[in-house]
N, C-alpha and C positions, 0 to 999 in steps of 0.2 A: 575392446571389451566394453560391455555395457555397465551402467551404474551398479547393478546388483553384483556383477562379478568383481567390480572394482572394490566393493564393500568388503570382500574377503581379504583384502590387503590392508584393512584398517589398522592393524598393529604396526605396519610399516609406515603408513601415511600419517599416523598420529590422530586420526579422526575417522568416523564412519560416514561415508557418503549416504545421504538420506534421499528418499523419494519425495516428490512434491506432496504437500499436505492435501489430503482429500477432505475438503471442508464439509461436505454433506454426508460423509460416512457416519453412521449412528454413534460409534464409539468416540470419534473425534468431536462430534457435535456436543456430546455430553461433557467431555473433558473441558472443552473450550468454554462452554456455558458456565461451568462451575468457576473457572478462573476469571471470567469476565465479571461475574457477580461479586467475587471476592475483591477484585480490583476496584469495582465501583464503591464497595464499602470502605476500602482502604482510602480511596480518593476523598471520601467525605470525612473520615475520622483520623487519618494519619498521613498527611502530606509530607513526604520525605524531603521535599525541597526546602522545608524549613530547617531541617537538620543540616543541609548543605551550607547554611550560613556559617557553620564552624569549620568548613573546609577552607583550604588556602584560596585566596582571591587574587593570585598573581596576574600581572599583565603579561599576556602571552606575546612572545617576540619571535617574529619570523626570521629575523636577521641572524640568529645564532641557534644552533642545536648542540647539545653536549656530545662529547666524544663517546663512541660505543662503550658499553660496559658501565657507564655512570648513570645515576638517576637523570631523568629528563628535565628539561627546563621547566620553570625557572628555579626549581629547588636547588640545583647545583650552583647556580649563581648566588643565591641568597645564603647558602650555608658555607660558602667559601671553600668548597672542596677543590682538589687539584683539577686544573683545567677550567676553573670557573671564571677567570678573567675575560674581559672583552676581546683580548688578543690571544686567547689560549691556543696552544698548539693542538691541531687536530679538530678544532671546532669547525662545524660545517655551516656554510652560508648558502642558502638556497634562493635568495633573491639578489637582485643586482640591477644593472642598467638595462638589461634585455627584457624580453617578454616574460611575464609571470603567468604560469598555467595553473588552472584549477580543474578538478574533476568533481562532479556531483552525481551521486546515485542514491536511490532510496528504495525501501521495500525490497530488501535483498536476501534475507536469510531464509530461503525456502528450499526447494529441491536442488540437489547438487548440480545437475546438468545446467540449469539456467544460471544459478548463482556463480558457479565456477567459470562459465563462459564469459559472463560480464567481468568477473574478477581478473581473468586472464587477459582480456582486452585492456582493462585499466592498467595492468602491470606492464604492458608493452611500452618500450621506450618511445615509440611514435607509431601513429596509424595514418594510413593514406586513405582519405574518405572523400569521394567526389572531387578529386583534384586538390584537396587541402591536406597539408602536412600538419598533423596534430600531435604535439608532444605530450608525453605523460605529465599529469598534473603534479606540481610540487606540493600541492595541498589536495587531499582527498576529503570531501565532505560527505558523510553518510547522513541522509536527510530524515531518518526515522524508520522504525520497524526493521531493526537489524536482525530480527529472529521471528520465526513463526513455528507453531501457532501461538505459543505463549512463552514468555521469558523463563528460562531455566539454565543453569550452568551447562548441562549436557547439550541442550538445544543450541546454545550459542557456539559451543565448541564444534559441533558437527555441521551446523548449517551456515555459520558465518566465519568464525575465527579460523577453523581448519582450512576451508577453501581459500580464504584470502592470504593466510600465512603461506600456503603452498603455492599459490599463484605468483607471489613475489617473495621468494626467500630472501633473507636478510642480506646475503652477499651477492645477490644477482644484479643489483643496480649500480652501475659505475658512478652515478651521480650522488650516491649516498641515500640515506633514508628520506622518504617523503613524509610530510606531516599528515596525520589523520585526525579529523574532528568529527564527532558523532552527536547527533541530536536524537533524543528518545521519541518514539511514536507510541501509539496506544498499546501495541503489542509488547513493547519494552516495559510498559508500566504495569503489565499484568502480574508481576511479582513484586509490585511496589517499588520498582526501579533498583532493587538490590543487585541483581546480576549486572545491570548496565553500569552502575557506579563502580563495581569491582573490576569491570573489564576496561572501561574507557577513561577512568580518572586516576589511574595509578602510574601514568607516564611510562608505559611499557611498549615494547614493539609488538606489532602483529606482522610478522615477516619483515618486509622492507618498509612498512608503514609504521610511523612512530606516533603514539598518542601523547598529547601534551596538555590536554585540558584537565582541570581539577574539579569541575562540576558538570552537571548535566546540561549546561549551557556554556556559551563561549563568545569571546570577542577578540578579534585579531586584526591589527592594522596590516594591510597587504602592501600598500604603496604610500608614498608621501612620508611626512614626518612632522616634527613639532612646529615647523615653520612653513610647510608646503602641503597643500591639500592632496588627497589621494583617495584610495579605496579602502573601505573597511568590510570585514566579514563578521556578521553577527548571527548567532544561533539562539533562538528563544525557545525555552521549554514551557509549553502551555499546559502540560499535565492533564490530559483527558478533558480539555476545554475549561479548566478551572481558572480562577483569578491568578494573575501573576503575583508570586509571593514577594514579600518585602526583601529578603536576602538577595533574591535575583535582581530586583530593581536597584538595590544598593550597589551590587556588583557592576551593573551596567552604568550606573551614574558615575562611579569612581573610575572605571576603566575606559569608558567610551564617552559619555555625555560631556564630562568636563574637559575632554581632549579634542572634541570636534572642532574643525576649522571651517570657515566659510569656503564653500566649494568642495568639501568632502562628499564622497558618494558612498552609499552603504548597500551591500548585498545582504538582504535580510532573509534568513532561513527560518521557516516556521514548520510546525509539525503537520499542518493540514491546510488545504486551500480555502481559507476562510472567506475569500472573496466570492467563491461560488456558493458556499453555504449561506452567505448573506441573503441570497434569493429565497432561502427556505426559512431562515431564522434571522430576524433583523438584528439580533444581538451577537451573531456569530463573529462579526468583525470588530466588535467593540473593544476587546482587550488588546488586540494587536494594533488597532488604531490609536488607542490610548498610549501605548508604548511608542509608536512612531511619532506621535505629536509631542509628548511631554519628555521624551528621553532622546530623541534623535533630531527632530526639527527645531525644538526649543529646549531650553534648560532653565531651571530655577536658580536665579542668582541669590544666594543666601544673604549676601551683604546688602544688596538693594531690596531684597524682599519681594522680588517680582520675576516673571519669566522674561527671557530674552531669546531672540532667534539665534540658532547656531550657524545658520547658513548652509547646513548639510541637508541631504535629502536621501531617501531610499530610492534607488534607481532600478534595482532588480530584486524581485521577490522570488524565492525558490522554495518548493515544497514537493512532497511525495504524497503518501497516504492513498490517493486515488491512482490505480495502476494503469494509467494511460499517459499520453503526452498531449498537453494542451498549452496554449499561450494566449494571454489576454494583453492587448496593447493599448496604451493610453491614447485617447483622442485629443487632438489639439484644442486649445481654448475656443477657436472658431468652429469646431465640430461638435461642441457640447450639446447643441440643441437636439431634441428628440426628432427622429425622422431624417436626420442628416445622413448622407452616404457614408459607409464605412471608410476608414482611412486606408491609403495604400500601404499594405503591410511592409514594415521595415524601411519605409521611405524617409523617416525622420529619426535620427538616433537620440533625439531629446525625449522621446516617448518612454515612459516607465513601462517595464515589462513584468507581467505576473506569469511565471512558468511552473507548471506541474509536470513532473517526470518521475513517476513511481514505478519504473520498469527495471529495477535492479535484480529481480529474480522471482518475485511472487507472481501469482496468476494474473493474466491480462484481464483488465476490466474494460467495459465499453464506455464511450463518451457521447452517446447519442443524445443524452438529456441535457448537455451543457447549454446554458443560455447564450444567445448570440451577443449579448452585452451585459455588463454589470455596472452599477453606479455605487461608488464607495464614498465615504465621508471625506471632505476636504479639510483645509486648514481652518475653516470657519463653519459654524452650523449650517449656514445657508449655501455654502459652496460645496458641490459634489464633484467627484471625478468620474468620468465615464471611460470604460474600457471595452474594446471590441474583441471578440474571439477571432484569432488569426486562422487562416485556412489550413495550416499544417497539422491540425489535430489528428491524432491516431489513437484508436481506430475511428474513422469517420462514421457518419450515420449509416451509409450503406454497408460498410464493413461490419459495424456493430450489429446490425440486423442479421446479417449472414452468420456471424459468429454465434450470436445468441441462439439462433434456431437449431444449432447442432445438438443442444441439450435434449431435444425431443426427437432426434433422428436415430432410430435403432441401427441404422446402417453405418454409423460413424463410431469411432472409439470414444467419442465425447458424450455418448448417450448417458443419461443420468445414472442408471444403476451400474453401468460398466465402469464409469469413471470414479464411482464412490462405493468401494467394496462394503457389502453388508446392507446398503440402502434398500435394494430390491428385495433381499431376503427378509429384512425387517418389515417391509410393507406386506410381503407375502404372508408372514406369520400373523401380522395384525389383521389382515383380511380373513385368514383362516379362523382365527379366534372369534372375530366378529360374526362370521357366517355360522360357525358352530353354535355360538351363543344365541343368535337370533332364531336359527332353525330349531334349536332345542326348546326355546320358549314357545315357538309356533306349534311344535309337535306336542308339547305338554298340554296346551289348550285343547288339542284334538284327542288327547288320550292315547297317542300312538308313539312308537319309538321313532328315532331319527330316520331310519331307512324305510320303515313302514309308511311314515308320513310322506316321504319322497315318492314311493311307489304308488301310493293311493291317489296322488294327484294326476296320474296318467289317465285315470277314468274321467277326470273332469276337464275343465277348460284351462289347461296348463299354459297355453299361449298367452291368454289374457293376463294371468298372474305374472308371467315372466315379463310381459311388456310393461305392466304396472310397476314392478320392482325396478326395472331399468329406467323408465321414463320419468317417474316422479322426482328423483333428485335433479335430473337434467332440467326439468321444467322449473323447479325452485331456483336453480342456478341462473337460468335464463331470466326469470322474474327479477332476481336480485340485481342482475347486471343491467338489463334493459330498462327496468322501471325504478332504478335507483334514485333518480331525482324526485320522482313522485313519492317515493318512500322517505324522502328527507335525507338522502345520502348525498354527500359532496362528490364532485367529479374527481377530486384527488383522493385516492383510496386511503392514504394514511390519515387524512383528516377525519375519517370515520372511526378511528380507533382500532385497537387490536382485535376487538370482537368481530368487526366486519371482515377483516382478513382471515381470521380463523373460520368464520362461517363459510366463506368462499372455498377455502381449502378443504373443509369437511365435506361440502357438497360435491367437489370434484372427486374426492375419495369414495363417497357414497355412490356416485355414478359408476365409478369403476367396479366397486363391490357389487352393485346391482347388475352390471353387465355380466360379471362372473356367475352370479347366482342364476340369472336368467338363462344363460347357456346350460348350466347344470340341469335346470328344470326341463329344458327342451331336449336333452340327450336321452336316447332310449336305454334306460338302465334295465337289464334283464332281472326278472324276479327270482330266477334260479340261482343267482350268484349268492355266495355267503354274505351275510350282513356286514361283517367286518371288512370284507374286500370292497364292497360298495362304498362303505364309509371312508375307507382309506383312499380310494380313487377320487371320491368327491372332494375330500380335503386337499389332496394333491393337486387337483384341478384348480381349486380356489386359490391355493398357494401360488401356482403358476400364473393365474390371472392377476393376482395381487402384485406379483413381481413385475409382470409386463404392463398390464393395463393400469395398475396403481402407480407405477413409476411414470408412465406416460401421462396420466392424469396430473400427477404432481408437477411434471415438467410444464404442462400447459398452464397449470395454475401459476407457476412462476412467470412464464412468458406473457401471460395475460395480465400481470400486475404491472402497472405503468411505472411506478417509482417506489422508492423506499428500500428497506432491508431485504424484503422478499425478492424484489426485482433484481437486486445485485447478485442473488444466488444463481442467476442464469449464466454468469461468467465464473464465479467462484466454484460453482458445482462442476465446471469443466476442467478447472486447473490447467489452463492453457499455458504451456511453458515457452512456446516460441514468442516472437515479437517482443524483444527486450530492448533496452536502450539506456543511455546516460547522457549527461551534458559534459562537454569539454569546453572550458572557458579560457580565453586568452585576454590578458590585460597588457596592452601595448605601452611602450615608454611614454607616449603622449597622453595616456590616461584613457584611451578608448578601449572599451570592453566588447568582446565578440563572443557570442554563444554559438557553439556548434552542437546541435541536438543529434547525437549519433544513434542510428537505428540498427538493430540486429534482428533480421527477419527470421533466421533459423539458428537455433542454438546448437551446440555440439552435443552429440549423444554417444559417439564412439570414442573410446579413449585408449591410449597406450601408456605405459609407464616409462618415464625418462628420469635422468639424474638431475639432482638439484645443484651439483657442484661441490657439495660437502659430504658426499657419500650417501645421501638420502635419495628417495624416490618421489616423484611428483607426476600426477596425470598430465598428459599433453594430448591435444586433439589429434586423433588418428589421421584425419584428413586436413589438418591445418585449421587455422582460425577461420571463422565464417566470414563471408563477404559483408561489407558494411555500406550504409548509405546515410544520408541526412534526412530526418523527418521533413525538414524544410530548409531553405537557404539560410546561411548564417545570419544571426540577428545582432546588429550593432547597437550598443548603448553608450551614449556620451556620458562623461562624468557629471555634467550639469544638464538639468532638464529645463522644462518650461518655467518661466518666471511665475511665482505665485501671484 
């Protein structure tokens, strides 16, 4: 059964499977715009992270989880409830001398088919991918944007909680519950983080995954201990690009900074790939660099009144936000010079890795614009670190170009008005109103009615008028594009401001409107027809032209925009549900970390209902789970990197 049919069983499933968000549908655009504006105002005047300073600041402990039915750690330990002792009967231990597995996914709470496919794969005890046996993560990290289009309790339940709870029911895992940690993205902040806090900081289960964090950020020692170095997992809440708040810094100082040992390695999860945005905004990386330097690489010794090195380093950066897979790899000190050849990918495990994987369920985005290399601040103002883009990026340049072009192809289901219900109709109405208004004014100056003015042109040079109406907007658009430099416009469109972008879009639409009016003028309208019939047919034709030609013009306007928010609509407007993925990470007993970037080329769209084991029902893929592959060969990261 398809998603729509599955939604009829919502009372049995406990949630309603939702379709993927249609981002350019007019109604959706309006609702999202309002919430984004409100979120921006809230970010300026009411940072909820400050309130989190009053939340519990416990040190999260991977060594022990409470028995089922009790509040989650560390509350049960501190309150002295039954089973709270370190050797309590029934306590679960999910780490030990063997391999420790982690899963990372981000940008997940969108359409049911894509989100539930990824959740079902994450719930499997093990996956066989390109010859590698990959065990389910004992820790699942959600890297941001757990819901779309905006945060709300019902949206979380239908688009994220319900699918994940159903994919891994509480009693399905023989190894017991796995830990779930979540980081908020910009869409989680669109209700001021209210729903996120209620969902992820109350230490409750989501199916077989158990939430343990008490704030919108987290820190967890994965391996090692008080006298031996190991791996840390740190999640930073950067709240729509704002400054890191003091309660958050105090939390990390007390739970991480003061406990770091020489040789400790950190997996740092952030809400966006600030290393890429550094190429557009020189301040984009400033906050996370400050955190890395002053809270992870060094700490302030309050007794000595000065900073001291911790001996720890961030070895792996993880993020989502951009819905593609990409990896930047650190170049060795001898390769730092500009113009040096790129390093052999994966050849040296001492290289720090910057990985973006925002393929948990939301629409696929292109990666054609990624720079070949980035330079980030180092441990001193004069020392920079260079990173090169690895070849496993998906989608690549050629794939991105092919995928983007479908937005303007009426022969595919990804054509702009087909993929976004109401978009073509809204343009058709807009063109119809504009044509009616313009022609009414034109007719009034001639002292004729709408229809009489139309019919009277047949005696004159109608072709010249039609050509003028059609050609003038195109000539203005051509002038704006080809002579932009002479007119003082920058090569980068967004540097010219919103006015330039709006002018280009308006000229594209005027060209489409002019084409529709020109055809109307050239058609042989019989004078014997009733005026109301002629008027109705003219407006119907203008509506159809607005729907088709207006949509096509808007699609070309998007595709001809090189970068920025408008350029991103080429992929968000298609809502591509295939091509998903996640990261499966293994930490070996010797401290070596290996990243397996798992790709899902085709999601499941046909479902049947199976039993959960406790009398409930859950969707299962009618044809089994989809085939998997790796975006690129496994990436190995050593616990210690290059010497500073």
